[in-house]
PASEBA-1860 file (N, C-alpha, C; in nm, 3 decimals):
! residues 146
1> MSDRMSDQ> -2.210/-0.815/1.128/-2.153/-0.696/1.065/-2.129/-0.591/1.175 ~ -2.018/-0.524/1.170/-1.987/-0.425/1.272/-2.068/-0.298/1.252 ~ -2.072/-0.216/1.359/-2.142/-0.088/1.351/-2.081/0.000/1.244 ~ -1.951/-0.007/1.231/-1.884/0.077/1.132/-1.928/0.041/0.992 ~ -1.938/-0.087/0.965/-1.979/-0.129/0.831/-2.126/-0.094/0.806 ~ -2.212/-0.115/0.906/-2.353/-0.085/0.885/-2.377/0.064/0.874 ~ -2.293/0.143/0.941/-2.307/0.288/0.935/-2.281/0.340/0.794 ~ -2.195/0.271/0.719/-2.161/0.319/0.587/-2.239/0.249/0.476
9> SDKTYPSH> -2.313/0.144/0.507/-2.375/0.064/0.402/-2.479/0.141/0.322 ~ -2.549/0.235/0.384/-2.652/0.308/0.311/-2.605/0.447/0.270 ~ -2.478/0.474/0.284/-2.424/0.606/0.250/-2.314/0.589/0.147 ~ -2.291/0.694/0.074/-2.178/0.693/-0.017/-2.063/0.766/0.049 ~ -1.944/0.734/0.008/-1.828/0.801/0.066/-1.821/0.944/0.014 ~ -1.766/1.033/0.093/-1.753/1.171/0.047/-1.646/1.183/-0.061 ~ -1.660/1.283/-0.143/-1.558/1.305/-0.245/-1.433/1.361/-0.179 ~ -1.326/1.368/-0.255/-1.199/1.416/-0.198/-1.190/1.568/-0.199
17> SWIRYSGP> -1.303/1.636/-0.197/-1.299/1.782/-0.203/-1.230/1.842/-0.080 ~ -1.219/1.768/0.028/-1.154/1.819/0.148/-1.003/1.798/0.144 ~ -0.953/1.724/0.046/-0.811/1.696/0.039/-0.739/1.816/-0.021 ~ -0.643/1.868/0.052/-0.564/1.982/0.005/-0.416/1.947/0.019 ~ -0.340/1.980/-0.082/-0.197/1.953/-0.078/-0.127/2.063/-0.155 ~ -0.028/2.121/-0.092/0.049/2.223/-0.162/0.187/2.168/-0.188 ~ 0.223/2.164/-0.311/0.354/2.114/-0.347/0.346/2.028/-0.470 ~ 0.460/1.982/-0.517/0.463/1.901/-0.638/0.390/1.769/-0.617
25> GGDTLAPD> 0.322/1.722/-0.720/0.254/1.594/-0.713/0.114/1.599/-0.657 ~ 0.063/1.717/-0.629/-0.069/1.730/-0.570/-0.181/1.678/-0.658 ~ -0.163/1.686/-0.789/-0.266/1.639/-0.882/-0.289/1.489/-0.871 ~ -0.184/1.414/-0.846/-0.198/1.269/-0.837/-0.222/1.221/-0.695 ~ -0.198/1.307/-0.598/-0.213/1.266/-0.458/-0.359/1.248/-0.418 ~ -0.446/1.340/-0.457/-0.587/1.332/-0.416/-0.654/1.203/-0.462 ~ -0.641/1.161/-0.588/-0.703/1.034/-0.628/-0.647/0.914/-0.551 ~ -0.517/0.917/-0.521/-0.456/0.809/-0.445/-0.516/0.803/-0.304
33> IEQRMKDH> -0.530/0.918/-0.241/-0.588/0.923/-0.107/-0.733/0.879/-0.112 ~ -0.806/0.920/-0.216/-0.946/0.879/-0.229/-0.957/0.727/-0.240 ~ -0.869/0.664/-0.316/-0.873/0.518/-0.329/-0.844/0.451/-0.195 ~ -0.747/0.504/-0.124/-0.716/0.449/0.008/-0.834/0.467/0.103 ~ -0.900/0.582/0.093/-1.017/0.609/0.176/-1.126/0.506/0.147 ~ -1.151/0.476/0.019/-1.250/0.375/-0.018/-1.213/0.238/0.040 ~ -1.085/0.205/0.030/-1.040/0.076/0.083/-1.063/0.067/0.234 ~ -1.028/0.174/0.306/-1.047/0.175/0.451/-1.195/0.168/0.486
41> LSRGKYTV> -1.278/0.238/0.412/-1.422/0.232/0.436/-1.476/0.091/0.414 ~ -1.434/0.028/0.307/-1.485/-0.105/0.276/-1.442/-0.207/0.380 ~ -1.328/-0.186/0.444/-1.281/-0.277/0.549/-1.335/-0.239/0.686 ~ -1.409/-0.127/0.694/-1.466/-0.086/0.822/-1.366/-0.021/0.916 ~ -1.256/0.027/0.861/-1.154/0.090/0.945/-1.205/0.222/1.004 ~ -1.289/0.293/0.928/-1.357/0.410/0.978/-1.487/0.431/0.903 ~ -1.569/0.521/0.954/-1.704/0.539/0.899/-1.711/0.663/0.811 ~ -1.820/0.671/0.736/-1.845/0.789/0.654/-1.858/0.912/0.744
49> GELEGIKH> -1.922/0.894/0.859/-1.936/1.005/0.954/-1.802/1.060/0.999 ~ -1.707/0.971/1.023/-1.573/1.016/1.062/-1.507/1.094/0.949 ~ -1.527/1.049/0.826/-1.471/1.121/0.713/-1.537/1.257/0.695 ~ -1.667/1.262/0.717/-1.738/1.389/0.705/-1.686/1.489/0.809 ~ -1.645/1.439/0.925/-1.591/1.526/1.030/-1.463/1.595/0.989 ~ -1.392/1.539/0.893/-1.267/1.599/0.846/-1.293/1.737/0.784 ~ -1.410/1.753/0.726/-1.442/1.881/0.662/-1.437/1.998/0.759 ~ -1.453/1.968/0.888/-1.457/2.075/0.988/-1.319/2.111/1.043
57> FKLSLLPS> -1.217/2.036/1.003/-1.083/2.067/1.050/-1.030/2.192/0.982 ~ -0.950/2.265/1.056/-0.881/2.380/1.000/-0.773/2.326/0.905 ~ -0.780/2.363/0.779/-0.690/2.307/0.679/-0.557/2.380/0.668 ~ -0.550/2.500/0.717/-0.428/2.577/0.703/-0.368/2.606/0.840 ~ -0.239/2.585/0.852/-0.172/2.615/0.977/-0.138/2.763/0.990 ~ -0.134/2.832/0.878/-0.101/2.974/0.877/-0.219/3.054/0.823 ~ -0.239/3.173/0.875/-0.342/3.259/0.817/-0.309/3.290/0.671 ~ -0.410/3.308/0.590/-0.387/3.331/0.447/-0.314/3.461/0.420
65> TTKLSEER> -0.313/3.552/0.515/-0.245/3.680/0.495/-0.096/3.674/0.527 ~ -0.049/3.561/0.580/0.091/3.547/0.619/0.179/3.541/0.495 ~ 0.282/3.623/0.495/0.378/3.625/0.384/0.512/3.570/0.434 ~ 0.548/3.453/0.385/0.674/3.391/0.423/0.764/3.380/0.300 ~ 0.893/3.383/0.324/0.987/3.366/0.213/0.976/3.224/0.161 ~ 1.016/3.204/0.036/1.013/3.070/-0.024/1.102/2.974/0.055 ~ 1.215/3.024/0.103/1.307/2.941/0.180/1.240/2.891/0.308 ~ 1.174/2.980/0.380/1.107/2.943/0.504/0.989/2.849/0.475
73> LEKIRKLS> 0.914/2.877/0.370/0.803/2.789/0.333/0.853/2.648/0.301 ~ 0.964/2.640/0.231/1.020/2.509/0.197/1.063/2.433/0.322 ~ 1.122/2.502/0.417/1.161/2.437/0.542/1.038/2.387/0.618 ~ 0.932/2.466/0.619/0.808/2.426/0.686/0.746/2.307/0.614 ~ 0.750/2.306/0.482/0.698/2.192/0.406/0.773/2.064/0.442 ~ 0.906/2.074/0.451/0.985/1.957/0.487/0.949/1.908/0.626 ~ 0.936/2.000/0.721/0.896/1.962/0.856/0.758/1.897/0.857 ~ 0.669/1.950/0.777/0.533/1.895/0.770/0.533/1.751/0.720
81> HLWEVDIR> 0.625/1.719/0.634/0.633/1.583/0.582/0.703/1.489/0.680 ~ 0.788/1.542/0.766/0.870/1.458/0.852/0.819/1.443/0.996 ~ 0.715/1.515/1.034/0.675/1.517/1.174/0.627/1.382/1.224 ~ 0.565/1.301/1.137/0.507/1.175/1.182/0.611/1.064/1.174 ~ 0.661/1.023/1.289/0.763/0.920/1.294/0.696/0.783/1.307 ~ 0.764/0.684/1.258/0.715/0.547/1.265/0.835/0.455/1.247 ~ 0.818/0.332/1.289/0.923/0.233/1.266/0.890/0.167/1.133 ~ 0.965/0.204/1.032/0.941/0.150/0.899/1.062/0.068/0.856
89> VSNITSHR> 1.038/-0.055/0.828/1.144/-0.141/0.778/1.101/-0.185/0.639 ~ 1.164/-0.127/0.541/1.123/-0.156/0.403/1.174/-0.292/0.355 ~ 1.295/-0.326/0.392/1.352/-0.449/0.342/1.456/-0.499/0.441 ~ 1.430/-0.611/0.502/1.524/-0.669/0.598/1.615/-0.764/0.521 ~ 1.744/-0.737/0.530/1.842/-0.820/0.459/1.961/-0.849/0.550 ~ 2.041/-0.940/0.505/2.167/-0.970/0.573/2.270/-1.005/0.467 ~ 2.391/-0.960/0.489/2.498/-0.988/0.394/2.572/-1.118/0.426 ~ 2.536/-1.183/0.535/2.605/-1.307/0.574/2.547/-1.424/0.495
97> PVIGPLIV> 2.631/-1.495/0.420/2.579/-1.598/0.330/2.518/-1.720/0.399 ~ 2.573/-1.765/0.508/2.526/-1.889/0.570/2.414/-1.863/0.671 ~ 2.439/-1.772/0.764/2.338/-1.749/0.869/2.247/-1.631/0.837 ~ 2.269/-1.569/0.725/2.187/-1.453/0.686/2.038/-1.480/0.685 ~ 1.992/-1.589/0.622/1.848/-1.616/0.622/1.789/-1.631/0.763 ~ 1.867/-1.688/0.854/1.820/-1.700/0.993/1.810/-1.563/1.060 ~ 1.906/-1.478/1.033/1.904/-1.343/1.090/1.784/-1.266/1.036 ~ 1.759/-1.275/0.907/1.645/-1.207/0.845/1.515/-1.259/0.905
105> AAKKILMP> 1.501/-1.390/0.918/1.379/-1.448/0.976/1.359/-1.401/1.119 ~ 1.467/-1.398/1.197/1.457/-1.353/1.336/1.414/-1.206/1.344 ~ 1.472/-1.125/1.259/1.435/-0.983/1.257/1.288/-0.965/1.220 ~ 1.240/-1.042/1.122/1.101/-1.032/1.081/1.007/-1.077/1.191 ~ 1.047/-1.179/1.265/0.965/-1.227/1.376/0.964/-1.126/1.490 ~ 1.077/-1.064/1.518/1.088/-0.970/1.630/1.029/-0.832/1.602 ~ 1.020/-0.792/1.477/0.977/-0.656/1.443/0.840/-0.618/1.503 ~ 0.737/-0.702/1.497/0.610/-0.663/1.558/0.621/-0.639/1.709
113> FIRLALAD> 0.705/-0.718/1.776/0.723/-0.700/1.920/0.798/-0.570/1.950 ~ 0.893/-0.538/1.867/0.967/-0.412/1.884/0.872/-0.294/1.863 ~ 0.788/-0.302/1.760/0.690/-0.195/1.736/0.597/-0.180/1.856 ~ 0.551/-0.292/1.909/0.461/-0.288/2.025/0.530/-0.227/2.146 ~ 0.654/-0.265/2.169/0.729/-0.213/2.283/0.754/-0.063/2.271 ~ 0.769/-0.014/2.149/0.800/0.127/2.128/0.677/0.211/2.095 ~ 0.559/0.152/2.092/0.438/0.222/2.048/0.411/0.349/2.128 ~ 0.422/0.343/2.261/0.396/0.462/2.342/0.499/0.572/2.317
121> MIRQQREF> 0.624/0.532/2.304/0.728/0.630/2.278/0.708/0.696/2.141 ~ 0.671/0.618/2.042/0.646/0.672/1.908/0.527/0.767/1.912 ~ 0.420/0.730/1.985/0.303/0.817/1.997/0.340/0.950/2.063 ~ 0.418/0.943/2.170/0.463/1.065/2.238/0.547/1.152/2.145 ~ 0.634/1.090/2.068/0.718/1.165/1.976/0.634/1.233/1.869 ~ 0.533/1.162/1.817/0.443/1.222/1.717/0.371/1.343/1.775 ~ 0.320/1.327/1.898/0.249/1.438/1.962/0.341/1.558/1.981 ~ 0.463/1.532/2.026/0.560/1.640/2.044/0.589/1.707/1.910
129> NAEALGLI> 0.614/1.626/1.807/0.646/1.682/1.675/0.531/1.767/1.622 ~ 0.408/1.720/1.640/0.292/1.796/1.593/0.281/1.929/1.666 ~ 0.299/1.927/1.798/0.293/2.051/1.876/0.407/2.145/1.839 ~ 0.527/2.091/1.823/0.642/2.173/1.786/0.622/2.236/1.649 ~ 0.569/2.160/1.554/0.543/2.214/1.422/0.438/2.324/1.428 ~ 0.334/2.302/1.508/0.232/2.406/1.526/0.292/2.534/1.583 ~ 0.379/2.521/1.681/0.444/2.637/1.741/0.535/2.707/1.639 ~ 0.608/2.630/1.562/0.693/2.688/1.458/0.609/2.768/1.359
137> MELSADVA> 0.494/2.713/1.323/0.405/2.783/1.229/0.356/2.915/1.291 ~ 0.315/2.909/1.417/0.269/3.032/1.483/0.379/3.136/1.490 ~ 0.500/3.094/1.529/0.612/3.186/1.538/0.649/3.244/1.401 ~ 0.644/3.159/1.299/0.671/3.208/1.163/0.570/3.312/1.121 ~ 0.444/3.289/1.156/0.339/3.385/1.122/0.361/3.516/1.196 ~ 0.401/3.507/1.325/0.429/3.628/1.403/0.544/3.707/1.343 ~ 0.651/3.639/1.305/0.768/3.705/1.248/0.732/3.767/1.113 ~ 0.656/3.693/1.032/0.619/3.744/0.900/0.527/3.864/0.906
145> DK> 0.444/3.871/1.010/0.350/3.981/1.024/0.415/4.109/1.076 ~ 0.538/4.101/1.123/0.605/4.219/1.178/0.679/4.295/1.073
END
């Protein structure tokens, strides 16, 4: 048994009290995240201690006194949802009737290698997006406070 699994075996998982979401669908999002958290814990993907550490993160990017227009808030919400880039292929298809299945099979075989080849670039892009979003939030707060 791994250290991660043994670390959680005598502990219960934390409740989703640390989950915060502003926007439509927030009522159903927390239970979904909690279920995913349980699944990850049971597979040893992370420990209860790591989850407990989340409680110490700053949950708000803007001070509570910041007054932003609804339009600006909506733009920031959209950016917050889009900052994390990934190579997502939901459905690989081909319109070619004869060789289409071969093309689809080749794409499915190659996709993990493409992800691996682009992993560093994707990580760098995520880091840049996170920093840029943080800066946008700070600048928005500065503008709103003036």
